[in-house]
N, C-alpha and C positions, 0 to 999 in steps of 0.2 A: 504494500500500500504506500502511496505517496500523498503528500499534502501540498496543496497550492491554494492560496487565498483562503477562503472558508470551506474548501472542499477536501475530502479524502477520497482518493481514487484507487480502486483495486487494479493491479496490473498482473495479468496471468502470463505464464510462460508462453513464448512465441508471439507476444504482443509488444509493440514499440513502447518503451518506457518514456512517458512525457519528459521532455527536456526543454532547452532554451527555445527551440522553434515552436513547440506546443504552447509555452507560456507567452511568447510574443503574439501568437495567434489569438489566445484568450484575450489579451489586452486590446488587440485590434478589434475583435468582435465586440467587446464591451464598449468601445469607442463608437462603433458603427451601428450597433443594433438599435432598432426601434421596436417598441412593444407590439406594434401592429404587424411586424414582419412575419411572414411564413418562411422558415429557414430550412435549407437542406445542407447538411454537412457531408461532404464526400471524404472518405478515408478517415473514419471516426477513430480508429485505433482503440484506445482504452475508453474513449468517450469523454475525455476531459473538457474539450471545447463545448460539446453539446451540453454537458453538465452545467456550464455557466449560462448557456443560451436558454435552457428550459426554465430557468427561474424568471425569465423576462419575456419570452416569446415562444411561439409554436415551432418545434424543430423535429425533423426526422433525419436520421443518420444512415449512411451506408458504408460498407467496407467489403472488400473482396475476400478478406481473410476470415475463415470460420472461427479462428482463435480470437480475432478482434471483435467479431460480432458477439461471441459468448461473453467476452470481457465487458464490452459496452453495455450489454443487457444486465450484467451483474451490477454495473454502476447506475442502473435505472434509466438507461437511454432507450428510446424507441429506435431500433436499428434493424436494417435488413441487409442481407448479403447480396451484393451486386458489384459489377465492374463499371465504375464511373456512373453513367446515366442509364445503363441497361435496366429496363423494367420500371423506370421512373416515369410516372404520368403526372401531368399538371405542371404548373409554373410556380416559381418561388420569388419572393422579394429579395432574398439574400441567399447566396450560395457560398459556402466556405470550404476551402480546400487547402490542406497542408500536404502537398503531393510528395511522392518520392522525387527528390531533386538532386541527389548526389550522382555525379558522373561515375560510371562503374564499368566493369567488364567481367569482374569475378563475382560469382554468386555464392551465397552460403548454403543454398539448397533447402530453404524452408520458407514459411509464410512471411518471415521478416524481410525477405528480399523485396516484397511488394511495398514495404514501408519506406525503404530508403533508395532502392535501385532505380535511378532515373534514366537508365540507358547510357550509351556512350558519351553523350554531351550533357546529360542531366535533364534533358528537355522532352524525352519521349512521351511520358505520361502527361506532362504539362501541355504539349501540343495537341494530344488527343482531347484533353479537357477543353482547351480553347476552341477547337473546332465544333464542339457540341454544346457548350454552355448557353449560348444565346437562345437555343430552342427550349430551354427550361426556365428562362427569366421572364418575369412579368414585364409589362411595358416600361416601368420605371425601376426595374430590378437592377441589382448590382451584385458583384461577387468579390470576395477577398481571396487572393492567391498568395501563398507564401513561397518565396523564391530565395535562392542563395547566389552570392557572387561566384560561387564555384560552378554554377550552371549558366551564368551570363544574364544578369539582370537587364542590361540594356537590350540585348537581343530578344529577350522575352517581351519587354515593353514594346519594342518595334513590331514584333509579331502581333501583339494585342491590337496595336494601332492599325496595322494592315488588315486586320479582321473586322474593323469598324468599331472598336471600343475606344472610349475616352479612358485614359489610364492615369492614375495618381498614385504616388507613394504615400501610403497611410502611416506606416510606422517602420522603423528599422533599428537594428541593433548590430553593433560591430563586436566581433570576437577575434581572438588572435589569429585565426586561420580563415575566417570568412565574415561576410556581412550578410545578415538575414534581413529580408525586406518583405513587408506585406503590401501587395499592390491591390488597389481598388479598381475594378473595371466596371464600366456601364456602357450601354449602347449610345452612340451618337444620336442626338435629337434631330 
């Protein structure tokens, strides 16, 4: 079990243990969230981000890992097992995603690969998300996407702009080996 803010979160074996990126996303969500928002969290992991959302708004979470789904449920989160937007119907005011963003090549061979392995340049899952997200946003919907300097923040922002999104840097934090950034995206008017 880990504690953050006023929450205690169970973390089961095979589930990403909340760390700096998770905590930065919690802070970004608390800054962005409106009580009227209908929220979708993709890649819920332990459910820490949704745990903070559910106190203030309606949230459903998804994760590809059966270990993470079990863990998030243990932490009181409404969660389903899915890959990105597969099986998701309806539109959301806010979509939150802390994706696998680390450039990789080597896999450890279990469900944790899905939590951190962002492909060769760290952008594989991010690019899939960006191609699909607008189909699940309400007219004035927005999304929060956590990215790392290790996977090219500027390149990701350029990709978002080329797909028709207005992009803003909501929060960032610098660590000795990387800079983590939460980007806010919304459709151009």
